[in-house]
Every structure is written in structure tokens, then in C-alpha cells.
VMD Tcl script that draws the C-alpha trace (Angstrom):
set ca {
  {6.21 -186.95 16.62}
  {4.53 -183.64 17.77}
  {4.75 -180.11 15.85}
  {6.28 -177.75 18.07}
  {6.30 -174.81 15.28}
  {3.12 -174.49 15.37}
  {1.43 -171.37 18.11}
  {-1.93 -170.84 19.42}
  {-2.70 -167.02 21.09}
  {-5.58 -167.22 22.35}
  {-7.15 -163.85 23.07}
  {-10.60 -162.12 23.84}
  {-10.63 -159.88 20.80}
  {-7.91 -158.21 18.49}
  {-8.89 -154.83 19.21}
  {-9.48 -151.59 21.57}
  {-7.25 -152.74 24.03}
  {-3.32 -152.63 25.57}
  {-3.24 -156.65 26.17}
  {-5.23 -156.92 22.49}
  {-2.57 -154.99 21.19}
  {0.25 -156.87 22.35}
  {-1.26 -160.12 21.28}
  {-1.18 -158.74 17.32}
  {2.60 -157.38 18.59}
  {3.49 -161.15 19.29}
  {1.96 -162.82 16.03}
  {4.10 -160.29 14.12}
  {7.13 -161.34 16.61}
  {6.56 -164.78 16.50}
  {5.92 -164.87 12.85}
  {9.33 -163.17 12.19}
  {10.96 -166.03 13.86}
  {9.37 -168.76 11.65}
  {6.20 -169.86 13.74}
  {3.41 -170.76 12.56}
  {0.99 -168.67 14.37}
  {-2.71 -169.48 14.57}
  {-5.07 -166.33 16.31}
  {-8.13 -167.85 18.29}
  {-10.17 -164.93 19.27}
  {-13.68 -165.18 21.47}
  {-14.92 -162.08 20.33}
  {-15.73 -160.87 16.95}
  {-13.46 -157.62 17.27}
  {-10.49 -156.67 14.96}
  {-8.81 -154.22 15.20}
  {-5.16 -154.42 14.87}
  {-2.61 -155.79 12.47}
  {-1.36 -159.56 12.97}
  {0.31 -162.20 11.48}
  {-1.09 -165.37 11.01}
  {-4.13 -167.33 10.74}
  {-7.37 -165.68 11.98}
  {-10.32 -168.13 13.95}
  {-12.98 -165.44 14.95}
  {-15.58 -167.43 17.19}
  {-17.32 -164.78 17.80}
  {-18.28 -164.34 14.02}
  {-18.24 -168.21 13.54}
  {-21.49 -168.53 16.42}
  {-22.94 -165.56 16.11}
  {-26.14 -167.22 16.26}
  {-25.56 -168.86 19.56}
  {-26.80 -167.47 22.71}
  {-26.12 -168.18 26.43}
  {-24.10 -171.19 28.26}
  {-24.25 -173.29 24.95}
  {-22.55 -170.39 22.96}
  {-18.89 -170.98 25.34}
  {-19.70 -174.30 25.25}
  {-19.34 -175.18 21.40}
  {-16.95 -172.74 21.62}
  {-14.64 -174.78 24.28}
  {-15.25 -177.59 21.94}
  {-14.39 -176.35 18.92}
  {-11.15 -174.92 20.33}
  {-10.20 -178.39 21.27}
  {-10.76 -179.68 17.85}
  {-9.11 -177.15 16.46}
  {-6.24 -177.58 18.03}
  {-6.00 -181.21 18.06}
  {-6.97 -181.17 13.66}
  {-4.32 -178.61 13.12}
  {-1.77 -180.40 15.85}
  {-0.89 -177.18 17.89}
  {1.20 -178.14 20.56}
  {1.57 -174.54 22.38}
  {-1.01 -172.29 23.36}
  {-0.77 -168.75 24.72}
  {-3.54 -167.27 26.52}
  {-3.72 -164.05 26.60}
  {-7.19 -163.86 27.87}
  {-8.56 -162.55 31.40}
  {-9.31 -165.31 33.25}
  {-11.21 -164.13 36.77}
  {-13.93 -167.65 37.08}
  {-12.81 -170.68 38.44}
  {-15.76 -172.84 36.71}
  {-14.67 -171.92 33.28}
  {-11.05 -172.55 34.06}
  {-11.65 -175.87 34.74}
  {-12.85 -176.75 31.01}
  {-10.07 -174.77 29.98}
  {-7.77 -176.65 31.34}
  {-9.19 -180.09 29.86}
  {-9.16 -177.89 26.23}
  {-5.52 -177.55 26.26}
  {-4.62 -180.82 28.08}
  {-1.22 -181.65 27.78}
  {0.35 -178.98 25.83}
  {2.60 -176.44 26.43}
  {0.57 -173.25 27.69}
  {1.87 -170.02 28.53}
  {-0.71 -168.08 30.99}
  {-0.45 -164.06 30.44}
  {-1.15 -161.55 33.13}
  {-1.25 -158.26 31.88}
  {-2.68 -156.41 35.31}
  {-1.99 -155.65 38.87}
  {-5.24 -156.41 39.33}
  {-4.77 -160.62 39.97}
  {-8.22 -160.91 40.41}
  {-8.66 -160.42 36.90}
  {-6.47 -163.60 35.93}
  {-6.99 -166.19 39.15}
  {-9.43 -167.55 41.13}
  {-10.06 -165.74 44.70}
  {-9.06 -169.02 46.33}
  {-5.95 -170.71 46.64}
  {-6.52 -174.20 45.96}
  {-8.25 -173.12 42.70}
  {-4.80 -171.63 41.63}
  {-2.72 -174.05 42.54}
  {-5.17 -176.76 40.74}
  {-4.69 -174.46 37.39}
  {-1.50 -173.32 37.27}
  {0.89 -174.78 39.23}
  {1.56 -177.02 36.29}
  {1.29 -174.68 33.58}
  {4.68 -174.47 31.41}
  {5.32 -170.60 32.45}
  {2.86 -167.56 34.10}
  {4.60 -164.62 31.85}
  {4.24 -161.53 33.39}
  {4.41 -158.24 31.86}
  {6.21 -156.38 34.61}
  {8.90 -157.29 37.35}
  {6.63 -156.23 39.97}
  {3.21 -158.64 38.97}
  {6.02 -161.55 39.08}
  {7.04 -160.68 42.54}
  {3.40 -160.02 43.56}
  {2.41 -163.57 42.15}
  {4.73 -165.30 43.68}
  {4.61 -163.85 47.01}
  {0.63 -163.93 46.67}
  {0.25 -167.55 45.52}
  {3.55 -169.16 45.71}
  {3.88 -170.04 42.33}
  {7.09 -170.37 41.19}
  {6.68 -171.43 37.38}
  {6.18 -167.45 36.64}
  {8.80 -165.15 34.31}
  {8.90 -161.47 33.56}
  {8.38 -160.32 29.40}
  {7.82 -156.50 29.07}
  {5.67 -155.40 26.17}
  {7.49 -154.78 22.87}
  {7.14 -151.30 20.59}
  {6.84 -150.84 16.83}
  {8.74 -148.06 16.78}
  {7.14 -145.58 13.96}
  {9.15 -146.17 10.81}
  {7.90 -142.53 9.25}
  {6.06 -139.27 10.49}
  {2.54 -139.31 9.89}
  {0.07 -136.18 9.30}
  {-2.81 -135.89 11.77}
  {-6.64 -135.79 10.37}
  {-8.28 -132.15 9.25}
  {-9.82 -130.21 12.43}
  {-7.15 -131.69 15.40}
  {-5.80 -128.80 17.24}
  {-1.95 -128.32 17.26}
  {-1.51 -127.42 20.75}
  {-2.59 -130.72 23.19}
  {-1.43 -133.61 25.58}
  {-3.15 -137.02 24.72}
  {-4.44 -140.11 26.69}
  {-5.39 -143.54 24.61}
  {-6.54 -146.11 25.90}
  {-9.93 -147.97 27.34}
  {-12.70 -145.48 28.90}
  {-12.99 -146.77 31.81}
  {-12.63 -145.05 35.23}
  {-12.25 -147.55 37.45}
  {-9.43 -148.54 35.84}
  {-8.14 -145.21 33.95}
  {-9.29 -142.83 36.40}
  {-10.53 -139.91 34.66}
  {-11.92 -138.15 37.66}
  {-7.60 -137.55 38.43}
  {-7.06 -136.71 35.01}
  {-9.51 -133.94 34.41}
  {-9.00 -132.38 37.61}
  {-5.50 -131.71 37.70}
  {-6.15 -130.57 33.57}
  {-8.55 -128.34 35.33}
  {-6.37 -127.03 38.12}
  {-2.97 -126.77 36.10}
  {-5.04 -124.25 33.79}
  {-2.56 -125.46 30.46}
  {-5.86 -124.95 28.30}
  {-5.88 -121.18 29.12}
  {-2.55 -120.68 27.14}
  {-3.84 -122.77 24.31}
  {-3.17 -126.64 25.57}
  {-5.93 -129.10 25.03}
  {-6.79 -132.03 26.00}
  {-7.54 -134.64 23.72}
  {-9.06 -138.32 25.12}
  {-9.13 -141.20 22.11}
  {-10.58 -144.27 22.72}
  {-13.89 -146.76 23.44}
  {-15.64 -147.72 26.87}
  {-17.96 -148.17 29.00}
  {-17.14 -144.96 30.98}
  {-17.47 -142.73 27.72}
  {-21.04 -140.87 29.06}
  {-19.43 -140.28 32.55}
  {-16.06 -138.50 30.99}
  {-18.53 -136.20 29.14}
  {-20.52 -135.07 31.98}
  {-17.42 -134.82 34.05}
  {-15.73 -132.65 31.12}
  {-19.33 -130.31 31.71}
  {-18.96 -130.48 35.18}
  {-15.55 -129.04 35.32}
  {-16.65 -126.54 32.91}
  {-14.38 -128.02 30.09}
  {-16.18 -128.22 27.69}
  {-13.94 -126.09 25.01}
  {-10.47 -127.45 26.36}
  {-11.15 -131.19 26.51}
  {-11.95 -133.37 22.83}
  {-13.18 -137.04 22.75}
  {-12.45 -138.89 19.97}
  {-13.21 -142.60 19.61}
  {-10.95 -145.33 19.36}
  {-8.24 -144.94 15.91}
  {-6.70 -147.80 14.45}
  {-3.79 -145.40 13.26}
  {-3.32 -143.67 16.59}
  {0.38 -142.98 16.18}
  {-0.60 -139.68 14.81}
  {-2.21 -138.73 17.50}
  {0.89 -139.55 19.77}
  {3.75 -138.04 17.38}
  {2.16 -134.40 17.41}
  {0.88 -134.82 20.96}
  {2.64 -132.71 23.32}
  {2.90 -134.77 25.48}
  {0.65 -138.14 26.65}
  {-0.69 -138.66 30.02}
  {-1.52 -141.88 32.56}
  {-3.29 -141.19 35.55}
  {-4.78 -145.39 36.18}
  {-5.50 -146.74 39.42}
  {-3.71 -149.94 38.39}
  {-1.63 -150.93 34.98}
  {-0.13 -153.94 34.36}
  {2.72 -152.53 31.78}
  {0.76 -150.44 30.15}
  {1.46 -150.09 26.19}
  {0.54 -146.32 25.92}
  {3.24 -145.24 27.66}
  {6.14 -147.52 25.79}
  {4.33 -146.49 22.41}
  {4.60 -142.61 23.32}
  {7.97 -142.77 23.56}
  {8.48 -144.70 20.77}
  {7.03 -141.93 19.17}
  {9.49 -139.66 20.49}
  {6.95 -138.09 22.57}
  {7.51 -137.40 26.80}
  {4.90 -139.02 29.03}
  {3.29 -137.92 32.10}
  {2.12 -141.18 34.64}
  {1.48 -141.71 38.29}
  {3.03 -144.04 39.99}
  {0.36 -146.95 40.04}
  {0.56 -150.32 40.63}
  {2.56 -151.66 38.23}
  {4.91 -150.55 34.98}
  {5.08 -146.86 34.99}
  {8.31 -147.02 37.28}
  {9.58 -149.66 34.99}
  {9.60 -147.18 31.72}
  {9.75 -143.77 32.93}
  {12.85 -142.46 33.83}
  {11.77 -139.06 36.18}
  {12.90 -135.63 34.36}
  {15.18 -137.97 31.67}
  {11.58 -139.32 29.38}
  {8.34 -138.11 31.16}
  {7.22 -137.16 34.83}
  {5.90 -139.62 37.33}
  {4.23 -138.63 39.88}
  {2.22 -140.04 43.10}
  {-0.84 -141.85 42.54}
  {-4.18 -140.06 44.01}
  {-2.00 -136.96 44.01}
  {-4.02 -134.29 42.03}
  {-1.78 -131.13 42.89}
  {1.41 -133.14 41.79}
  {-0.45 -133.97 38.56}
  {-1.47 -130.43 38.06}
  {1.88 -129.49 38.96}
  {3.76 -131.63 36.17}
  {1.03 -131.60 33.78}
  {2.43 -127.55 33.79}
  {6.07 -128.19 34.02}
  {5.96 -130.00 31.37}
  {3.99 -128.23 29.16}
  {5.97 -124.55 30.08}
  {8.95 -125.74 30.94}
  {10.87 -126.01 27.45}
  {13.97 -127.30 28.67}
  {12.57 -130.23 31.13}
  {10.51 -130.98 27.65}
  {13.32 -131.36 24.86}
  {15.57 -132.97 27.53}
  {12.46 -135.74 27.51}
  {11.62 -135.80 24.22}
  {15.07 -136.34 23.22}
  {15.56 -139.03 25.38}
  {12.39 -140.61 24.67}
  {13.19 -143.20 21.94}
  {16.35 -144.66 23.19}
  {14.43 -145.35 26.98}
  {12.91 -147.51 25.40}
  {15.09 -149.40 22.47}
  {15.41 -152.26 24.50}
  {11.60 -153.09 23.77}
  {11.67 -153.31 20.58}
  {9.86 -155.91 18.20}
  {13.41 -157.69 17.45}
  {14.85 -157.61 21.28}
  {11.56 -158.81 23.08}
  {11.57 -161.94 20.13}
  {14.51 -163.17 21.24}
  {13.25 -163.22 25.06}
  {10.37 -165.40 23.39}
  {12.33 -167.16 21.69}
  {14.36 -168.42 24.80}
  {11.29 -168.96 26.50}
  {9.81 -170.97 23.64}
  {12.83 -172.94 23.18}
  {13.63 -173.54 26.80}
}
mol new
graphics top color blue
foreach p $ca { graphics top sphere $p radius 0.5 }
foreach p [lrange $ca 0 end-1] q [lrange $ca 1 end] { graphics top cylinder $p $q radius 0.2 }
display resetview
């Protein structure tokens, strides 16, 4: 008899990004539901808290090189799933390479498989040709999308019917955390990956400059890691904002920074269901976001819990920044409504959606 109480979550890592943060929270939800959770991560990068057993392939195969390392990791996963009688797999990775995913299809075999899609940029998750998509995913148990717009996009583009939407959950802070010393008192916050091609720091910094809120003492704090860190520093210098923008590395306890921020800001070219917005609101911190594809408009109620502006519109974003900082009535309204606006995304509520899906 097959054991349906064991679940493997396969992720690139448990560090830095929103999808990785999701994996950690998912393991908590599944653990609390009574499942035995096994985390299988490809890279040796662990920042987030999680529940269950960790299988760190990055650490196990640290001395291996090239294509043979990938093959050995794949065989290890196949053997691990078999030896531990794991019949349910939740694949949380990006999956753009068709050939690699044929190997993955062999690894998972006939197990129940749930493939996560975290971004509206579908090329991060699907092959570029339709036959490849159908071959890999039409028999998957479910394609789990983090926003309804992503699900609709997949149905329209690939005509797949085995889709569903479960929003990202959020862990509400249970206490007020203190900021580290030397952090400015008044600041707006961005936290996440430093990737210009996704997050569009050019727009963020230009709009911040145009808003002139720094002239009255509000700084911009950027917290994260990524390949665009040097680009961001150069752009800050180019805009002569060195005295008003502070860049910090990834912080495991980001909650203190979120709770003490005036607001958080997101200027992405595209998203999925951005964790930073949800985590901000759960910490009673208002948000400002561009209306990118996808996610923000499913989270932000304009002038109720934050401000939602047209994407790529520097003037509109600058005005939103200025309004949030200077209009105390609007700010208090958004702050008062923040937490209750995301109550439906609590771990308890979203866990029930996962339970219904897994037991269907």
C-alpha cells in the first residue's frame, strides 16, 4: 500500500527569494497538517526556517563538477523518493529547460506531482514549444499557480486544464521586533532580490529622486542580494542619492525592517504573487506597487491598504511616494487596514486549501 502521508518539496534552495520563502512556509503548513515533509534542495543555500527533513544536494555533491553532478543529483533524488516511499512531490523550481525536465519526468515517475508556477514570466517554467509543455505537464496531478491571472494565462497559452490557484500564505508577526542600531528612523523599504531585469530599480530610484521626500527626512532602504547590486550602487551615485539610499545585505529577520518602515515599495516588471507585499501588510505596513503582471492587483486595494499605480510610469510612482509620506490621513487608513486585508492568506487558511488539493 502506498504511503500518501509523505511529501517531498523540491526547490532550488531555501534562501533569499520569494519562491524559497514559500517553500519554507509550505513545509510548516504541511507539517502542521500531519504530513511528513522532506525538503530536497539543489543548491547549498539555507536561510529560511522550515519543518521536516532536509536533503541538501548542494552540500552532498559539493565536490562534483559539470553535467555529471546534475546526473548524480537526479539519480540521488530518484533513489531517495523510492527508498523513503514518497508518493507525493511538490516541485517548486523554475523549469525552463526541456531536456532537463525529461529527466525530471523520469525521476518522479508515476507519483502524484504538483508543479508550482511563481511568476507571470511563463518561460521560467515552461518549454518554448507547445509539444514540450504538453508532454511534460498534461498528466501532472496539478499545476499550482500563485495568482489567478497566472492560471488564466497558462490556460489561454497552453490549453492545459489541470491547473488551480492557491495564493502564497503569510506568517503574521506575533511581536514587535527592534531594529538594529544605525538604521534610520524614517524610511521606505524594498526587500528582495537585487535583479534589475525583474525588479526595475531604475524606475524605483528615479521616482524616489523625483518625489523629493528625502528632502524632508525619508530615506529609501534596499535590503537583499543579487547580481544587480553593483548596478544599483552605480545608479544611486548617478542620481546623487548616496546620502538618502541605504543598501544592506539579505536579512534573515526582515520583520523588524518591515514593521518599522513607513511603507514598502515594489516596481517589478513582472511578478507572480509577491511575498514582499503580503508580508508587509501582515506586519501592518502599507505598500506602494506598480500594477505589473501579476499579483499586486490581487493584493492591493488602492487607497485602502496601499497605493497601486500604472507600471513604468515614473511620474505616477513619484506622486504615490509623495502622497504616502505626506498625506497622514491616507497613511493611517492604509496602515489600519493592512493586516485585515490579508487575513485570508494566513497559514491556517491557506493550509486548508492545500489539504483539499492533496486529498482530492
